[in-house]
N, C-alpha and C positions, 0 to 999 in steps of 0.2 A: 504493500500500500504506500501511497505517497506520504512523505513526512509532512508534519503539520507545523505551521507557524501560527501561534495564538497571538493576535495583534489587537492592541487597544490602548486605552488611556490609563493603564495600570503602571505607568512610569512616574506617577506622583501619588500622594496619599489621598485616596478617596475610597470609602468603604465598598461601594458597589463595584467600581471598576476593579478593585483589587480582589474581589470575590469571584468575578467572572472566570479568570483562568483556573482558579481552584476547582470550580464546578466542571469545566471542560476537561481538566486533567483527570478528574474522578470518573468521567464518562468514557474516556478513551485511553485507559492505562496501557494498552498494547501498542499504541501508535507512537512513533518517534516524534517528539515535540520540542520546539523552541518557543521562548516567550519574548515577544518583541513589542517595542513602542517607538517613540520618536527619538528618545535620548537614552543613553546608558544610565541605569539606575539599579541600585541594590537595595531592595525594600524587604529583604528577608528578616531583618531585625524587627520589622513591624508586621510580620505575618504575610508579607507579599513575596515577590519573586525577584530573581536576578534577571533584569530586563536588558535586552540587547537593542541597539538601534536596528531598525528594520534592514537597512543595507548590510549590516554586519551579519545578521541572521541569514540573509540570502547568500552571502558569501560563504558562510560555513557549510551550506548545503551544496555548494558548487552549482552546477547547471541542472540539478535535479528538479523535476516537476514537483510542485508543492500544493497543498491545500492551505491557503491563507484565510484564516477564520477571524473575521471581525467579531470579537467576543461579546459586544454589547455596549450600551451606554449611549449618551446623546452625541454620537460621533458625527452625524450628518451636518450639523450646523456649527461645529467647532472650527474657527478660523486659525490660520497659522499664528497670528499674533496672540490670540487667546491661549493656544497650545504652548507657545514659547513662554508666556508668563506663568501659566499653571505648573510648568515643570521646573520652575526656579525655586530655590529655597525662599521661605517667606520674607526674610529681610531684603534679599536681592529683588524679589518681586515688587515690594513696596518702593524700593529705590527706582526701579525702571518705570513704574507707573507714575511716579512723580516727575519723571523726566520726559516722557513721550506718550503719545496715544497710538491708536491702531493705524493711522494713516501715515503716508510718506516714509519718513526715516524709521518710524516704528515697524512698519511692514518689512523694510529692508533688514532691520536688525533681527526680526523674528525669523526670516528666511535664512539668514546667516547662522543663527543659533541652531536651527533645526537641520540645516544642510539640505534644504529642498526648496523648490520654487512653487510648490503646489499651494493653492488657496485653502484646500480642505485636507490637511496632512494626515488625518486619521482615516481617510477613505482611499483605498488603493485599487487601481484598475488592474484587471487580469493581464493587460498588455505589458505591464511593467515587470511581469514575472516570467520565469523560464517557460518555454513552450510546453503545453500540456498541463499547465497549472490551473487551479480554480480559485476563485474568491467566493467566500460565503459570508453573509451578514446575519448574525443571530440576535434577534430581539433588539435591534438598534432603534434609537429615537431621533426624530428630526421635526419636532412639533412646530418649530419656528422657521421651517425651510422657506416659507414665502417671504420672510423678513430679512434674509441674508443678502449680501451683494450678488448681483447677477452672475458674476464670474464664478463665485464659490458654488452657487446653485447649479450652474451648467456643469462644472467639474464633477460634482456629486452625482448628478444624473447620468453623466457619461460613464462613470465608474460602475454605477448600479446596473446599467444596461448590459455590462459585460459579465455580471456576476452569475454564478451557477445557482445561487439561492439568495433571496432577500427576505428576511424575516424582520418585521417591525413590531414594536410593542404597544402601540396605541393607535386609536382610530384617526387621530389628527395626522400623524405621519403617513398612515395608509392613504388618507385622502389626498395629501400632497402628491404622493407617487402615482396614484390613480389618475390625477389630473395631468400628469406628465406621460400617461400611457405606459407606465412601468408596472408590470405585475409584481406583487409582493404578497407575502403570507403574514397574517396577523398571528402573533404568538406572544405569550407572556415573557416578561423579563427573565433572563436566565438565572438571576439571583434568587428567583422563587424556588429553585432546587437546592439552595445552600443548606437549608435546615435538614434536608433529606440526605444529601450525599456527603455533607461535612459534619454530620451529627456527632461522630466520634471525636474529632479534634475539638469541636466547640464544647462538648460536654467535658472534655479533659481540661480545657481552659477555665471552665466554670469553677473548678476546684482549686485554682491557683490565683495569685496576684490580686488585682483589684476586685474581680468578681467575687472571690471568696471573702475578701475584707468587707465588701459592701453587704454581702448576705449576713455577715456577723453583726454589722453595725445597725442594720434594719431588719431585725428578726420578724417584724410584722409585715414586711414586704415594702416595696418601693415602686414609684412611678419613674420609668425611664423617659427622660426629656432631652430633646435635641432641637437646636434652631441655628440657622445660618447667621452669618455676620450682618445680614440685612436687618435683623431684629435688635441690634445692639445699641440703638440710641437710648438715652436715659429715660425718656417718656415711655417707650415701648417696654423696656426692662421693668420699670415700676409697675406698669399695667399687668404684665405677665406674672410678676411676683405676687401681686394681690390675688390674682385668679388661682395660681398654683397653690398658694397658702390655703385658700378656702377649700379646694378639693382635697389637698393632702390632710388637712385637719379633720375634715368630715369623714375621710376614709381610713384614717389612722396609718397613713403611709409616709415613708421618707421620699425624698426626691433625689434621683441620680442624674446629673447632667453629663452627657457624653458627646464626643465629636464624631460625626459621620464622615469627616474629611478634614485634614489639616492643611491641604494645599491652598494656595491663594484663591480667594473668592468663596471659600467654604466656611468652616466654623471657627469662631474666635474664642479661645480658651479664656481670655480676659473677660469677655462678655458673660460667660457662665459665672465667673467669680463675682462680677459686679451684681448679677441678679441674685446669687446666693447671699450676698451681704445684705440684701433687702428683706431677707426672710428670717424666721425664728431660728435661734441658735440650735444646732443639732439636727435641723430639718433636712439639710442638703448635703450632698457629696458631689464634688466636682471630679469626675474621673479624668485622670491625666494620661491614661494608657493610650498609646497610638496603635497597639497591636489589634489587628482587625478581628482575630478570633476571640480575644478578650472582649472586644466591643460587641460581637455577636452574642457572647455569653451574658453580657450585661443586659442586652435586649431580651434574650430568652428568659433570664431570671426575673425580669420585672413583672409586676402584676398587671401593668398596662403600659402603653406607649403613647407619646405625644411628640410630634416633631414635624419639621418641614422637609426632611429627607425622604425621597421616594424609596430608597433601599432600606431605611429604617422601618418604614411602613411595611414593605414587602416581607422583611424578616419577621416582624411582629405578627403579621397576618399568618405566616407559615406555621407559627407556634400557637395560633389561635388566641393571641392576646387582644384584649380590648384596645382600640387604637383611635387616635384623633390626629388630624393634620393641621398644621399651621400655614397660613397664607398671608400675603400682603398684596392685595389686589392692585393698589396704586403703583407698586414696584414690579408687578408681574411675577412675584414670588408665589409659587404654588400651582402655576398652570400645568407644569409637567406632571405633578402628582394628580391634579384634577383630571387631566386627560387620561391618565392611566386608570384611575378609579372609574371614570365613565366607561372605559373599555371593559374592565374586568370585575369591578365591585360597585355597580351602579348604586346600590343601596347605601354605600358608605360615603357618597359625595356630601351628604348633609353633615358629616362629621369633619369637614374641612372648613376651618373658620379663621377669622382674624384674631389678633391677641385679645381684643375686648370680649370675644366670644369664647375664650379658652375654657372657662369653667363649664359653660353650657355644652360645648362639644365633647368635653371629657365625660360629663355625666351621661350624655347620649351613648358614648362609647362603652361605659360600664353597663348600661342597660341593654345594649345591642347583643345579638347572638355573636359570640366571638369565634365561632368555628372557622377553621381555615377555608379560604375560597378554593375553587377548583383549579387554580392557576398552575400549581406544581404538576399534577397529572397531565394537563394540557401542554405544558412546556416539555415534559418528558417525551410525550408522543411525537412532537415535532422533531426534537433533537435525536431521538433514537432512529427516526427515519432518515434524517439528513446526514447524520454522522456515519450511518451504515452504508451510504451510497459511495 
């Protein structure tokens, strides 16, 4: 069989992106595999992979035909400049953002850093690979494909037309591709299988480190809470503190704040600390672990989940935890989660709310049927068929 290159945005710290290659590794243990992104990155200390730049991965395989699998995530709308910033250390990213924007010199810098001239670097065309190779896209997202620059959109559609399989994770992305006369299959996000195929490693991490310490600190249980840096202004933090305090006191729960991503534009550890300082002493725990399997164990161990992260929701759903989503409509935060819920959990859309609605959506979550949705079996059926071909 052809060797496999698992390709995606797991060259920086993000919970969902780093889980995707673990899931695919578990589903094809017999296949020869390399893990590739845009830049060299060793994220094994955080539960991730040793990641090669794509060109280096191809060079290691010589001129052999490969299956290049885009493992998932919002790859279809990620520009070169965004990718270059996201793969920088946090301090360096802040420095670059203060010096330049996406246009002009910023685009030139990004292409130089990534060593490519493509507008959509996380989307690869089959024509770039050795003869006889295939490209496959598994549960990718592109909900804002109609809002990206025309050059980027053209490049993405060109690559997708050459693909052997295109699986997208939400109705909005499917609609964009249908409008471009591009056939695609609707399938759940591949992280929906993490609770199933990674149950052993996740359960093992539940007995160690912060998950074990948190369980001892909150014997009556806790609410797992996550939010992106978009929520970190003082007024929003104060609002969420009062709502969370109300729910936690009524339910007799502690609160554990955890990051679903430490890369630029994701979660801000300082924001969690600032929110915790507004709450009753002993009520909160700010989890500092960046290890993705420990983060999974913290979500699994919670009595309920509340957050803005799509993959936090997906993991909580897979363990049948009550769950509520956070959104900021004015900033466009939450549309990705909303479109996914509209596709796979229509009844849960009402549990996606603004910070002022946090107590209400959490109470709805506790009262709702927490059974796992049917996304994992649906995802498994698609993957078993695609990966066997």
